[in-house]
VMD Tcl script that builds the backbone (N, CA, C; Angstrom):
set m [mol new atoms 546]
animate dup $m
set s [atomselect $m all]
$s set {name element resname resid chain x y z} {
  {N N MET 1 A 0.851 -1.166 0.000}
  {CA C MET 1 A 0.000 0.000 0.000}
  {C C MET 1 A 0.897 1.228 0.000}
  {N N THR 2 A 0.570 2.164 -0.887}
  {CA C THR 2 A 1.396 3.370 -1.007}
  {C C THR 2 A 1.050 4.323 0.121}
  {N N ILE 3 A 1.878 5.317 0.250}
  {CA C ILE 3 A 1.641 6.341 1.282}
  {C C ILE 3 A 0.335 7.069 0.985}
  {N N GLU 4 A 0.057 7.355 -0.289}
  {CA C GLU 4 A -1.182 8.036 -0.652}
  {C C GLU 4 A -2.393 7.175 -0.288}
  {N N GLU 5 A -2.311 5.854 -0.556}
  {CA C GLU 5 A -3.421 4.957 -0.220}
  {C C GLU 5 A -3.633 4.887 1.290}
  {N N ARG 6 A -2.541 4.833 2.022}
  {CA C ARG 6 A -2.631 4.821 3.492}
  {C C ARG 6 A -3.275 6.109 3.997}
  {N N LEU 7 A -2.848 7.229 3.438}
  {CA C LEU 7 A -3.370 8.525 3.850}
  {C C LEU 7 A -4.865 8.609 3.539}
  {N N GLU 8 A -5.302 8.140 2.361}
  {CA C GLU 8 A -6.721 8.131 2.012}
  {C C GLU 8 A -7.515 7.270 3.002}
  {N N LYS 9 A -6.956 6.088 3.348}
  {CA C LYS 9 A -7.636 5.200 4.291}
  {C C LYS 9 A -7.782 5.881 5.648}
  {N N LEU 10 A -6.727 6.494 6.134}
  {CA C LEU 10 A -6.776 7.206 7.417}
  {C C LEU 10 A -7.787 8.345 7.377}
  {N N GLU 11 A -7.825 9.091 6.267}
  {CA C GLU 11 A -8.786 10.187 6.143}
  {C C GLU 11 A -10.220 9.657 6.175}
  {N N ARG 12 A -10.475 8.517 5.485}
  {CA C ARG 12 A -11.813 7.916 5.505}
  {C C ARG 12 A -12.195 7.502 6.928}
  {N N GLU 13 A -11.256 6.826 7.613}
  {CA C GLU 13 A -11.533 6.378 8.978}
  {C C GLU 13 A -11.788 7.557 9.901}
  {N N LEU 14 A -10.971 8.605 9.754}
  {CA C LEU 14 A -11.153 9.800 10.572}
  {C C LEU 14 A -12.491 10.454 10.266}
  {N N SER 15 A -12.875 10.480 8.999}
  {CA C SER 15 A -14.155 11.054 8.607}
  {C C SER 15 A -15.311 10.260 9.216}
  {N N GLU 16 A -15.213 8.915 9.233}
  {CA C GLU 16 A -16.258 8.073 9.832}
  {C C GLU 16 A -16.350 8.321 11.336}
  {N N ILE 17 A -15.191 8.425 11.982}
  {CA C ILE 17 A -15.178 8.689 13.432}
  {C C ILE 17 A -15.817 10.036 13.722}
  {N N MET 18 A -15.473 11.046 12.980}
  {CA C MET 18 A -16.030 12.386 13.194}
  {C C MET 18 A -17.542 12.388 12.957}
  {N N ALA 19 A -17.977 11.626 11.957}
  {CA C ALA 19 A -19.422 11.557 11.677}
  {C C ALA 19 A -20.149 10.923 12.852}
  {N N ARG 20 A -19.573 9.876 13.443}
  {CA C ARG 20 A -20.208 9.234 14.612}
  {C C ARG 20 A -20.237 10.163 15.810}
  {N N LEU 21 A -19.145 10.925 15.985}
  {CA C LEU 21 A -19.079 11.827 17.140}
  {C C LEU 21 A -20.038 12.996 17.018}
  {N N THR 22 A -20.301 13.438 15.813}
  {CA C THR 22 A -21.171 14.604 15.632}
  {C C THR 22 A -22.603 14.226 15.297}
  {N N ALA 23 A -22.890 12.937 15.152}
  {CA C ALA 23 A -24.248 12.495 14.830}
  {C C ALA 23 A -25.160 12.742 16.024}
  {N N PRO 24 A -26.429 12.989 15.750}
  {CA C PRO 24 A -27.367 13.164 16.875}
  {C C PRO 24 A -27.465 11.859 17.672}
  {N N PRO 25 A -27.752 11.962 18.976}
  {CA C PRO 25 A -27.850 10.744 19.781}
  {C C PRO 25 A -28.995 9.867 19.283}
  {N N PRO 26 A -28.885 8.570 19.500}
  {CA C PRO 26 A -29.963 7.682 19.056}
  {C C PRO 26 A -31.244 7.979 19.834}
  {N N ILE 27 A -32.345 7.664 19.226}
  {CA C ILE 27 A -33.640 7.856 19.886}
  {C C ILE 27 A -33.734 6.843 21.023}
  {N N VAL 28 A -34.095 7.331 22.207}
  {CA C VAL 28 A -34.193 6.486 23.387}
  {C C VAL 28 A -35.665 6.219 23.668}
  {N N SER 29 A -35.985 4.967 23.827}
  {CA C SER 29 A -37.350 4.596 24.163}
  {C C SER 29 A -37.627 5.010 25.600}
  {N N GLN 30 A -38.812 5.490 25.862}
  {CA C GLN 30 A -39.192 5.893 27.209}
  {C C GLN 30 A -39.565 4.701 28.089}
  {N N THR 31 A -39.860 3.573 27.493}
  {CA C THR 31 A -40.285 2.392 28.230}
  {C C THR 31 A -39.585 1.156 27.675}
  {N N ILE 32 A -39.110 0.325 28.578}
  {CA C ILE 32 A -38.524 -0.960 28.199}
  {C C ILE 32 A -39.389 -2.040 28.819}
  {N N HIS 33 A -39.766 -3.025 28.050}
  {CA C HIS 33 A -40.579 -4.126 28.542}
  {C C HIS 33 A -39.735 -5.387 28.545}
  {N N ALA 34 A -39.668 -6.036 29.693}
  {CA C ALA 34 A -38.913 -7.289 29.809}
  {C C ALA 34 A -39.411 -8.030 31.037}
  {N N ARG 35 A -39.146 -9.328 31.086}
  {CA C ARG 35 A -39.512 -10.125 32.263}
  {C C ARG 35 A -38.350 -10.211 33.241}
  {N N GLN 36 A -37.149 -9.938 32.758}
  {CA C GLN 36 A -35.980 -10.044 33.639}
  {C C GLN 36 A -34.850 -9.159 33.121}
  {N N PHE 37 A -34.131 -8.534 34.063}
  {CA C PHE 37 A -32.912 -7.797 33.761}
  {C C PHE 37 A -31.808 -8.374 34.639}
  {N N VAL 38 A -30.643 -8.581 34.066}
  {CA C VAL 38 A -29.484 -9.056 34.810}
  {C C VAL 38 A -28.346 -8.077 34.552}
  {N N VAL 39 A -27.756 -7.574 35.639}
  {CA C VAL 39 A -26.618 -6.665 35.530}
  {C C VAL 39 A -25.374 -7.442 35.940}
  {N N VAL 40 A -24.352 -7.409 35.086}
  {CA C VAL 40 A -23.109 -8.126 35.366}
  {C C VAL 40 A -21.964 -7.132 35.478}
  {N N ASP 41 A -20.917 -7.542 36.198}
  {CA C ASP 41 A -19.728 -6.693 36.308}
  {C C ASP 41 A -18.792 -6.961 35.135}
  {N N GLU 42 A -17.618 -6.338 35.169}
  {CA C GLU 42 A -16.672 -6.454 34.059}
  {C C GLU 42 A -16.135 -7.876 33.869}
  {N N GLN 43 A -16.270 -8.737 34.883}
  {CA C GLN 43 A -15.872 -10.141 34.751}
  {C C GLN 43 A -17.046 -11.047 34.355}
  {N N GLY 44 A -18.202 -10.472 34.133}
  {CA C GLY 44 A -19.361 -11.249 33.729}
  {C C GLY 44 A -20.135 -11.866 34.885}
  {N N ARG 45 A -19.794 -11.502 36.138}
  {CA C ARG 45 A -20.503 -12.043 37.303}
  {C C ARG 45 A -21.782 -11.252 37.547}
  {N N THR 46 A -22.839 -11.960 37.875}
  {CA C THR 46 A -24.114 -11.309 38.169}
  {C C THR 46 A -23.963 -10.461 39.421}
  {N N ARG 47 A -24.402 -9.196 39.336}
  {CA C ARG 47 A -24.361 -8.270 40.471}
  {C C ARG 47 A -25.749 -7.796 40.874}
  {N N ALA 48 A -26.690 -7.868 39.944}
  {CA C ALA 48 A -28.070 -7.488 40.253}
  {C C ALA 48 A -28.994 -8.216 39.289}
  {N N LYS 49 A -30.170 -8.544 39.800}
  {CA C LYS 49 A -31.171 -9.202 38.964}
  {C C LYS 49 A -32.531 -8.657 39.356}
  {N N LEU 50 A -33.288 -8.267 38.361}
  {CA C LEU 50 A -34.639 -7.760 38.557}
  {C C LEU 50 A -35.554 -8.600 37.677}
  {N N TRP 51 A -36.596 -9.162 38.279}
  {CA C TRP 51 A -37.517 -9.987 37.509}
  {C C TRP 51 A -38.881 -9.990 38.173}
  {N N THR 52 A -39.818 -10.562 37.469}
  {CA C THR 52 A -41.140 -10.749 38.029}
  {C C THR 52 A -41.642 -12.132 37.633}
  {N N ASP 53 A -42.427 -12.711 38.507}
  {CA C ASP 53 A -43.051 -13.999 38.217}
  {C C ASP 53 A -44.460 -13.981 38.793}
  {N N LYS 54 A -45.083 -15.141 38.916}
  {CA C LYS 54 A -46.476 -15.200 39.382}
  {C C LYS 54 A -46.642 -14.663 40.803}
  {N N ASP 55 A -45.577 -14.673 41.613}
  {CA C ASP 55 A -45.664 -14.188 42.991}
  {C C ASP 55 A -45.463 -12.687 43.115}
  {N N GLY 56 A -44.806 -12.055 42.127}
  {CA C GLY 56 A -44.567 -10.623 42.174}
  {C C GLY 56 A -43.156 -10.272 41.765}
  {N N PRO 57 A -42.807 -8.978 41.798}
  {CA C PRO 57 A -41.473 -8.535 41.387}
  {C C PRO 57 A -40.422 -8.798 42.469}
  {N N MET 58 A -39.181 -9.026 42.023}
  {CA C MET 58 A -38.059 -9.278 42.934}
  {C C MET 58 A -36.820 -8.552 42.415}
  {N N LEU 59 A -36.011 -8.070 43.346}
  {CA C LEU 59 A -34.718 -7.482 43.028}
  {C C LEU 59 A -33.686 -8.130 43.935}
  {N N CYS 60 A -32.656 -8.718 43.343}
  {CA C CYS 60 A -31.557 -9.321 44.107}
  {C C CYS 60 A -30.286 -8.549 43.828}
  {N N LEU 61 A -29.514 -8.290 44.881}
  {CA C LEU 61 A -28.202 -7.668 44.753}
  {C C LEU 61 A -27.161 -8.671 45.211}
  {N N TYR 62 A -26.099 -8.831 44.435}
  {CA C TYR 62 A -25.085 -9.852 44.667}
  {C C TYR 62 A -23.732 -9.220 44.951}
  {N N ASP 63 A -22.915 -9.919 45.736}
  {CA C ASP 63 A -21.493 -9.623 45.797}
  {C C ASP 63 A -20.761 -10.873 45.325}
  {N N GLU 64 A -19.472 -10.966 45.596}
  {CA C GLU 64 A -18.698 -12.106 45.113}
  {C C GLU 64 A -19.135 -13.435 45.740}
  {N N ASN 65 A -19.845 -13.395 46.877}
  {CA C ASN 65 A -20.298 -14.619 47.536}
  {C C ASN 65 A -21.676 -15.088 47.075}
  {N N GLY 66 A -22.494 -14.186 46.594}
  {CA C GLY 66 A -23.852 -14.536 46.191}
  {C C GLY 66 A -24.833 -13.443 46.560}
  {N N ILE 67 A -26.096 -13.827 46.756}
  {CA C ILE 67 A -27.152 -12.845 47.049}
  {C C ILE 67 A -26.939 -12.252 48.441}
  {N N ARG 68 A -26.840 -10.920 48.502}
  {CA C ARG 68 A -26.669 -10.238 49.788}
  {C C ARG 68 A -27.910 -9.455 50.183}
  {N N ALA 69 A -28.742 -9.087 49.219}
  {CA C ALA 69 A -29.971 -8.358 49.523}
  {C C ALA 69 A -31.049 -8.798 48.546}
  {N N LEU 70 A -32.255 -8.965 49.082}
  {CA C LEU 70 A -33.392 -9.373 48.272}
  {C C LEU 70 A -34.565 -8.481 48.636}
  {N N LEU 71 A -35.129 -7.839 47.653}
  {CA C LEU 71 A -36.299 -6.987 47.852}
  {C C LEU 71 A -37.390 -7.516 46.945}
  {N N GLY 72 A -38.544 -7.768 47.515}
  {CA C GLY 72 A -39.630 -8.292 46.704}
  {C C GLY 72 A -40.970 -7.972 47.315}
  {N N THR 73 A -41.990 -8.266 46.559}
  {CA C THR 73 A -43.329 -8.096 47.072}
  {C C THR 73 A -44.199 -9.203 46.494}
  {N N ASN 74 A -45.163 -9.641 47.283}
  {CA C ASN 74 A -46.104 -10.658 46.834}
  {C C ASN 74 A -47.452 -10.367 47.482}
  {N N LYS 75 A -48.359 -11.336 47.474}
  {CA C LYS 75 A -49.707 -11.105 48.000}
  {C C LYS 75 A -49.695 -10.737 49.488}
  {N N ASP 76 A -48.649 -11.107 50.221}
  {CA C ASP 76 A -48.566 -10.791 51.649}
  {C C ASP 76 A -47.998 -9.407 51.914}
  {N N GLY 77 A -47.316 -8.797 50.936}
  {CA C GLY 77 A -46.733 -7.474 51.098}
  {C C GLY 77 A -45.263 -7.455 50.748}
  {N N PRO 78 A -44.611 -6.293 50.899}
  {CA C PRO 78 A -43.194 -6.167 50.560}
  {C C PRO 78 A -42.291 -6.749 51.648}
  {N N LYS 79 A -41.085 -7.177 51.215}
  {CA C LYS 79 A -40.118 -7.761 52.146}
  {C C LYS 79 A -38.712 -7.444 51.662}
  {N N LEU 80 A -37.832 -7.132 52.606}
  {CA C LEU 80 A -36.413 -6.917 52.338}
  {C C LEU 80 A -35.637 -7.882 53.219}
  {N N CYS 81 A -34.777 -8.694 52.609}
  {CA C CYS 81 A -33.932 -9.639 53.346}
  {C C CYS 81 A -32.474 -9.284 53.102}
  {N N LEU 82 A -31.686 -9.268 54.172}
  {CA C LEU 82 A -30.255 -8.983 54.079}
  {C C LEU 82 A -29.484 -10.170 54.629}
  {N N THR 83 A -28.407 -10.553 53.934}
  {CA C THR 83 A -27.617 -11.714 54.344}
  {C C THR 83 A -26.216 -11.295 54.764}
  {N N ASN 84 A -25.551 -12.215 55.475}
  {CA C ASN 84 A -24.155 -11.968 55.846}
  {C C ASN 84 A -23.231 -12.530 54.766}
  {N N GLU 85 A -21.935 -12.495 55.012}
  {CA C GLU 85 A -20.964 -12.964 54.018}
  {C C GLU 85 A -21.082 -14.460 53.737}
  {N N ASN 86 A -21.739 -15.214 54.638}
  {CA C ASN 86 A -21.968 -16.646 54.434}
  {C C ASN 86 A -23.340 -16.921 53.818}
  {N N LEU 87 A -24.006 -15.860 53.381}
  {CA C LEU 87 A -25.304 -15.926 52.711}
  {C C LEU 87 A -26.430 -16.421 53.612}
  {N N LYS 88 A -26.266 -16.235 54.919}
  {CA C LYS 88 A -27.337 -16.539 55.872}
  {C C LYS 88 A -28.153 -15.264 56.084}
  {N N THR 89 A -29.475 -15.392 56.040}
  {CA C THR 89 A -30.332 -14.232 56.280}
  {C C THR 89 A -30.128 -13.762 57.712}
  {N N ARG 90 A -29.845 -12.473 57.875}
  {CA C ARG 90 A -29.600 -11.906 59.205}
  {C C ARG 90 A -30.603 -10.825 59.577}
  {N N ALA 91 A -31.278 -10.243 58.588}
  {CA C ALA 91 A -32.275 -9.211 58.879}
  {C C ALA 91 A -33.398 -9.294 57.858}
  {N N VAL 92 A -34.636 -9.123 58.355}
  {CA C VAL 92 A -35.814 -9.139 57.490}
  {C C VAL 92 A -36.706 -7.967 57.898}
  {N N LEU 93 A -37.047 -7.165 56.926}
  {CA C LEU 93 A -37.992 -6.070 57.129}
  {C C LEU 93 A -39.168 -6.344 56.213}
  {N N GLN 94 A -40.369 -6.391 56.786}
  {CA C GLN 94 A -41.530 -6.678 55.950}
  {C C GLN 94 A -42.755 -5.951 56.463}
  {N N VAL 95 A -43.706 -5.799 55.565}
  {CA C VAL 95 A -45.005 -5.236 55.907}
  {C C VAL 95 A -46.038 -6.234 55.412}
  {N N ASP 96 A -46.886 -6.699 56.327}
  {CA C ASP 96 A -47.945 -7.620 55.944}
  {C C ASP 96 A -49.275 -7.106 56.489}
  {N N LYS 97 A -50.308 -7.933 56.466}
  {CA C LYS 97 A -51.637 -7.472 56.887}
  {C C LYS 97 A -51.685 -7.071 58.362}
  {N N HIS 98 A -50.729 -7.518 59.165}
  {CA C HIS 98 A -50.689 -7.169 60.581}
  {C C HIS 98 A -49.952 -5.863 60.828}
  {N N GLY 99 A -49.097 -5.443 59.893}
  {CA C GLY 99 A -48.313 -4.225 60.032}
  {C C GLY 99 A -46.854 -4.476 59.721}
  {N N PRO 100 A -45.991 -3.468 59.952}
  {CA C PRO 100 A -44.572 -3.633 59.665}
  {C C PRO 100 A -43.854 -4.399 60.772}
  {N N GLY 101 A -42.776 -5.082 60.381}
  {CA C GLY 101 A -41.970 -5.802 61.355}
  {C C GLY 101 A -40.525 -5.887 60.912}
  {N N LEU 102 A -39.650 -5.922 61.886}
  {CA C LEU 102 A -38.223 -6.070 61.639}
  {C C LEU 102 A -37.748 -7.245 62.464}
  {N N GLY 103 A -37.111 -8.210 61.815}
  {CA C GLY 103 A -36.565 -9.358 62.519}
  {C C GLY 103 A -35.065 -9.425 62.331}
  {N N LEU 104 A -34.348 -9.688 63.415}
  {CA C LEU 104 A -32.900 -9.851 63.376}
  {C C LEU 104 A -32.592 -11.288 63.755}
  {N N LEU 105 A -31.830 -11.968 62.917}
  {CA C LEU 105 A -31.560 -13.389 63.086}
  {C C LEU 105 A -30.096 -13.622 63.409}
  {N N ASP 106 A -29.821 -14.719 64.130}
  {CA C ASP 106 A -28.430 -15.051 64.427}
  {C C ASP 106 A -27.809 -15.800 63.254}
  {N N GLU 107 A -26.566 -16.219 63.414}
  {CA C GLU 107 A -25.844 -16.881 62.323}
  {C C GLU 107 A -26.433 -18.235 61.937}
  {N N HIS 108 A -27.341 -18.763 62.762}
  {CA C HIS 108 A -28.000 -20.039 62.462}
  {C C HIS 108 A -29.404 -19.849 61.895}
  {N N GLY 109 A -29.793 -18.600 61.684}
  {CA C GLY 109 A -31.114 -18.326 61.120}
  {C C GLY 109 A -32.231 -18.256 62.140}
  {N N LYS 110 A -31.898 -18.279 63.428}
  {CA C LYS 110 A -32.914 -18.191 64.487}
  {C C LYS 110 A -33.230 -16.724 64.774}
  {N N ALA 111 A -34.520 -16.417 64.878}
  {CA C ALA 111 A -34.940 -15.058 65.222}
  {C C ALA 111 A -34.506 -14.747 66.645}
  {N N ARG 112 A -33.768 -13.663 66.821}
  {CA C ARG 112 A -33.273 -13.284 68.147}
  {C C ARG 112 A -33.861 -11.973 68.642}
  {N N ALA 113 A -34.224 -11.100 67.726}
  {CA C ALA 113 A -34.830 -9.824 68.109}
  {C C ALA 113 A -35.875 -9.461 67.063}
  {N N ALA 114 A -36.982 -8.893 67.526}
  {CA C ALA 114 A -38.042 -8.500 66.604}
  {C C ALA 114 A -38.691 -7.216 67.094}
  {N N LEU 115 A -39.090 -6.427 66.152}
  {CA C LEU 115 A -39.821 -5.191 66.422}
  {C C LEU 115 A -41.059 -5.226 65.533}
  {N N GLN 116 A -42.233 -5.079 66.137}
  {CA C GLN 116 A -43.478 -5.151 65.385}
  {C C GLN 116 A -44.361 -3.957 65.716}
  {N N VAL 117 A -45.033 -3.470 64.686}
  {CA C VAL 117 A -46.077 -2.466 64.867}
  {C C VAL 117 A -47.313 -3.079 64.231}
  {N N GLU 118 A -48.215 -3.547 65.084}
  {CA C GLU 118 A -49.419 -4.215 64.600}
  {C C GLU 118 A -50.607 -3.288 64.742}
  {N N MET 119 A -51.772 -3.743 64.279}
  {CA C MET 119 A -52.965 -2.891 64.306}
  {C C MET 119 A -53.366 -2.516 65.723}
  {N N ASP 120 A -53.201 -3.446 66.687}
  {CA C ASP 120 A -53.677 -3.171 68.035}
  {C C ASP 120 A -52.570 -3.077 69.072}
  {N N SER 121 A -51.306 -3.175 68.647}
  {CA C SER 121 A -50.210 -3.070 69.613}
  {C C SER 121 A -48.892 -2.874 68.885}
  {N N LEU 122 A -47.890 -2.563 69.671}
  {CA C LEU 122 A -46.529 -2.549 69.145}
  {C C LEU 122 A -45.655 -3.239 70.165}
  {N N GLY 123 A -44.556 -3.810 69.696}
  {CA C GLY 123 A -43.746 -4.555 70.635}
  {C C GLY 123 A -42.345 -4.846 70.156}
  {N N MET 124 A -41.556 -5.269 71.132}
  {CA C MET 124 A -40.192 -5.687 70.878}
  {C C MET 124 A -39.980 -6.995 71.626}
  {N N THR 125 A -39.346 -7.955 70.969}
  {CA C THR 125 A -39.121 -9.266 71.549}
  {C C THR 125 A -37.652 -9.635 71.425}
  {N N LEU 126 A -37.089 -10.212 72.474}
  {CA C LEU 126 A -35.722 -10.719 72.465}
  {C C LEU 126 A -35.771 -12.196 72.830}
  {N N ALA 127 A -35.054 -13.023 72.086}
  {CA C ALA 127 A -35.101 -14.465 72.301}
  {C C ALA 127 A -33.694 -15.043 72.401}
  {N N ASP 128 A -33.614 -16.242 72.995}
  {CA C ASP 128 A -32.320 -16.922 73.078}
  {C C ASP 128 A -32.040 -17.696 71.792}
  {N N GLU 129 A -30.934 -18.432 71.771}
  {CA C GLU 129 A -30.508 -19.162 70.567}
  {C C GLU 129 A -31.476 -20.275 70.152}
  {N N ASN 130 A -32.383 -20.670 71.052}
  {CA C ASN 130 A -33.381 -21.698 70.733}
  {C C ASN 130 A -34.739 -21.103 70.350}
  {N N GLY 131 A -34.822 -19.788 70.323}
  {CA C GLY 131 A -36.073 -19.137 69.971}
  {C C GLY 131 A -36.975 -18.861 71.150}
  {N N LYS 132 A -36.543 -19.206 72.366}
  {CA C LYS 132 A -37.333 -18.958 73.575}
  {C C LYS 132 A -37.310 -17.467 73.884}
  {N N VAL 133 A -38.497 -16.880 74.016}
  {CA C VAL 133 A -38.604 -15.457 74.324}
  {C C VAL 133 A -38.144 -15.216 75.758}
  {N N LEU 134 A -37.169 -14.322 75.916}
  {CA C LEU 134 A -36.637 -13.986 77.240}
  {C C LEU 134 A -37.093 -12.609 77.716}
  {N N ALA 135 A -37.390 -11.736 76.780}
  {CA C ALA 135 A -37.866 -10.401 77.142}
  {C C ALA 135 A -38.836 -9.925 76.078}
  {N N GLN 136 A -39.902 -9.300 76.543}
  {CA C GLN 136 A -40.884 -8.771 75.605}
  {C C GLN 136 A -41.462 -7.489 76.167}
  {N N LEU 137 A -41.443 -6.460 75.350}
  {CA C LEU 137 A -42.033 -5.175 75.701}
  {C C LEU 137 A -43.178 -4.937 74.729}
  {N N ARG 138 A -44.383 -4.691 75.247}
  {CA C ARG 138 A -45.558 -4.474 74.406}
  {C C ARG 138 A -46.284 -3.224 74.889}
  {N N VAL 139 A -46.899 -2.555 73.948}
  {CA C VAL 139 A -47.799 -1.447 74.252}
  {C C VAL 139 A -49.091 -1.748 73.509}
  {N N ASP 140 A -50.199 -1.832 74.260}
  {CA C ASP 140 A -51.462 -2.204 73.625}
  {C C ASP 140 A -52.127 -0.998 72.972}
  {N N LYS 141 A -53.298 -1.237 72.364}
  {CA C LYS 141 A -53.988 -0.186 71.611}
  {C C LYS 141 A -54.423 0.979 72.492}
  {N N ASN 142 A -54.491 0.772 73.809}
  {CA C ASN 142 A -54.854 1.840 74.734}
  {C C ASN 142 A -53.640 2.587 75.266}
  {N N GLY 143 A -52.462 2.222 74.789}
  {CA C GLY 143 A -51.238 2.883 75.233}
  {C C GLY 143 A -50.689 2.342 76.533}
  {N N GLN 144 A -51.159 1.171 76.957}
  {CA C GLN 144 A -50.702 0.587 78.214}
  {C C GLN 144 A -49.486 -0.322 77.954}
  {N N PRO 145 A -48.349 -0.023 78.575}
  {CA C PRO 145 A -47.153 -0.839 78.345}
  {C C PRO 145 A -47.079 -2.023 79.308}
  {N N ALA 146 A -46.368 -3.061 78.861}
  {CA C ALA 146 A -46.091 -4.220 79.712}
  {C C ALA 146 A -44.722 -4.772 79.322}
  {N N LEU 147 A -43.979 -5.187 80.348}
  {CA C LEU 147 A -42.664 -5.781 80.138}
  {C C LEU 147 A -42.661 -7.151 80.795}
  {N N GLY 148 A -42.289 -8.160 80.036}
  {CA C GLY 148 A -42.179 -9.510 80.578}
  {C C GLY 148 A -40.755 -10.002 80.433}
  {N N LEU 149 A -40.230 -10.598 81.515}
  {CA C LEU 149 A -38.871 -11.147 81.513}
  {C C LEU 149 A -38.948 -12.613 81.909}
  {N N ALA 150 A -38.188 -13.440 81.211}
  {CA C ALA 150 A -38.245 -14.880 81.462}
  {C C ALA 150 A -36.844 -15.446 81.578}
  {N N ASP 151 A -36.779 -16.631 82.175}
  {CA C ASP 151 A -35.536 -17.397 82.121}
  {C C ASP 151 A -35.733 -18.471 81.058}
  {N N LYS 152 A -34.934 -19.487 81.062}
  {CA C LYS 152 A -35.041 -20.530 80.029}
  {C C LYS 152 A -36.362 -21.308 80.113}
  {N N ASN 153 A -37.049 -21.260 81.276}
  {CA C ASN 153 A -38.245 -22.081 81.455}
  {C C ASN 153 A -39.547 -21.310 81.576}
  {N N ASN 154 A -39.551 -20.196 82.288}
  {CA C ASN 154 A -40.815 -19.525 82.610}
  {C C ASN 154 A -40.658 -18.015 82.648}
  {N N VAL 155 A -41.822 -17.345 82.518}
  {CA C VAL 155 A -41.862 -15.901 82.734}
  {C C VAL 155 A -41.653 -15.680 84.226}
  {N N ARG 156 A -40.722 -14.803 84.556}
  {CA C ARG 156 A -40.389 -14.586 85.974}
  {C C ARG 156 A -40.810 -13.215 86.479}
  {N N VAL 157 A -40.858 -12.212 85.591}
  {CA C VAL 157 A -41.205 -10.849 85.993}
  {C C VAL 157 A -42.153 -10.259 84.957}
  {N N VAL 158 A -43.229 -9.649 85.443}
  {CA C VAL 158 A -44.130 -8.896 84.572}
  {C C VAL 158 A -44.355 -7.542 85.229}
  {N N LEU 159 A -44.095 -6.499 84.482}
  {CA C LEU 159 A -44.290 -5.125 84.941}
  {C C LEU 159 A -45.161 -4.445 83.906}
  {N N GLY 160 A -46.213 -3.779 84.352}
  {CA C GLY 160 A -47.086 -3.127 83.388}
  {C C GLY 160 A -48.025 -2.144 84.033}
  {N N THR 161 A -48.791 -1.507 83.186}
  {CA C THR 161 A -49.831 -0.595 83.662}
  {C C THR 161 A -51.121 -0.928 82.920}
  {N N ASN 162 A -52.233 -0.604 83.583}
  {CA C ASN 162 A -53.541 -0.714 82.934}
  {C C ASN 162 A -54.414 0.410 83.480}
  {N N LYS 163 A -55.696 0.352 83.207}
  {CA C LYS 163 A -56.591 1.449 83.633}
  {C C LYS 163 A -56.628 1.615 85.149}
  {N N ASP 164 A -56.268 0.567 85.890}
  {CA C ASP 164 A -56.275 0.634 87.351}
  {C C ASP 164 A -54.945 1.092 87.935}
  {N N GLY 165 A -53.908 1.225 87.099}
  {CA C GLY 165 A -52.617 1.681 87.587}
  {C C GLY 165 A -51.505 0.684 87.292}
  {N N PRO 166 A -50.333 0.894 87.896}
  {CA C PRO 166 A -49.196 0.017 87.634}
  {C C PRO 166 A -49.308 -1.298 88.393}
  {N N GLY 167 A -48.586 -2.288 87.880}
  {CA C GLY 167 A -48.557 -3.575 88.561}
  {C C GLY 167 A -47.234 -4.269 88.318}
  {N N LEU 168 A -46.878 -5.130 89.275}
  {CA C LEU 168 A -45.643 -5.894 89.180}
  {C C LEU 168 A -45.932 -7.288 89.722}
  {N N ALA 169 A -45.470 -8.307 89.010}
  {CA C ALA 169 A -45.631 -9.685 89.465}
  {C C ALA 169 A -44.307 -10.415 89.302}
  {N N LEU 170 A -43.977 -11.224 90.309}
  {CA C LEU 170 A -42.752 -12.017 90.284}
  {C C LEU 170 A -43.120 -13.488 90.423}
  {N N ALA 171 A -42.357 -14.355 89.761}
  {CA C ALA 171 A -42.629 -15.793 89.813}
  {C C ALA 171 A -41.336 -16.536 90.132}
  {N N ASP 172 A -41.491 -17.732 90.687}
  {CA C ASP 172 A -40.305 -18.552 90.970}
  {C C ASP 172 A -39.883 -19.309 89.707}
  {N N GLU 173 A -38.886 -20.182 89.840}
  {CA C GLU 173 A -38.346 -20.904 88.678}
  {C C GLU 173 A -39.357 -21.850 88.040}
  {N N THR 174 A -40.428 -22.182 88.743}
  {CA C THR 174 A -41.464 -23.034 88.156}
  {C C THR 174 A -42.560 -22.227 87.474}
  {N N GLY 175 A -42.515 -20.886 87.611}
  {CA C GLY 175 A -43.536 -20.026 87.032}
  {C C GLY 175 A -44.656 -19.701 87.996}
  {N N LYS 176 A -44.566 -20.208 89.249}
  {CA C LYS 176 A -45.596 -19.952 90.258}
  {C C LYS 176 A -45.413 -18.537 90.818}
  {N N ALA 177 A -46.519 -17.806 90.927}
  {CA C ALA 177 A -46.475 -16.442 91.450}
  {C C ALA 177 A -45.980 -16.448 92.885}
  {N N ILE 178 A -45.012 -15.603 93.185}
  {CA C ILE 178 A -44.500 -15.506 94.554}
  {C C ILE 178 A -44.730 -14.128 95.167}
  {N N TRP 179 A -45.003 -13.134 94.325}
  {CA C TRP 179 A -45.260 -11.791 94.845}
  {C C TRP 179 A -45.885 -10.957 93.751}
  {N N SER 180 A -46.802 -10.079 94.113}
  {CA C SER 180 A -47.372 -9.145 93.145}
  {C C SER 180 A -47.873 -7.905 93.867}
  {N N ALA 181 A -47.930 -6.816 93.139}
  {CA C ALA 181 A -48.483 -5.571 93.642}
  {C C ALA 181 A -49.114 -4.842 92.469}
  {N N PRO 182 A -50.222 -4.254 92.583}
  {CA C PRO 182 A -51.133 -4.394 93.710}
  {C C PRO 182 A -51.746 -5.764 93.757}
}
mol reanalyze $m
mol bondsrecalc $m
mol representation Tube
mol addrep $m
């Protein structure tokens, strides 16, 4: 190829590049219809997935270990699940027919702490590694609070208020009442 031929080729290529750079942007559709979108990183690994099926829409976010966050909704309501580095669910936030709730799970998937706002009450629950409730704080629809404390076997302390005033009850290790006021 002669120098003139090379120069002509370069001029053509440069002209094509300039035409692409100065061309108007392509027409962008305002709506995209699809059943699933998958976003991958530069290595081709899935990092996000958005889809819908008969149960409802779902969005998954991934890291190098797998799914770390899942957001979805179905007939029961929306739910957000968060996992740890071992892909065990550790937190769940959801809204269902009873109201919103937040659950915190241990590394074995056992619910250890929960916060609920229901139609007629709100509450917080703390449980041991076996799921046994050890502490529960509730406020009923009338605004009356109650706190219950338990050991591994029985409720041992109940403190609360009602329309008649405050009250406190204590129980022994078998759950038998040993003292109360009033």
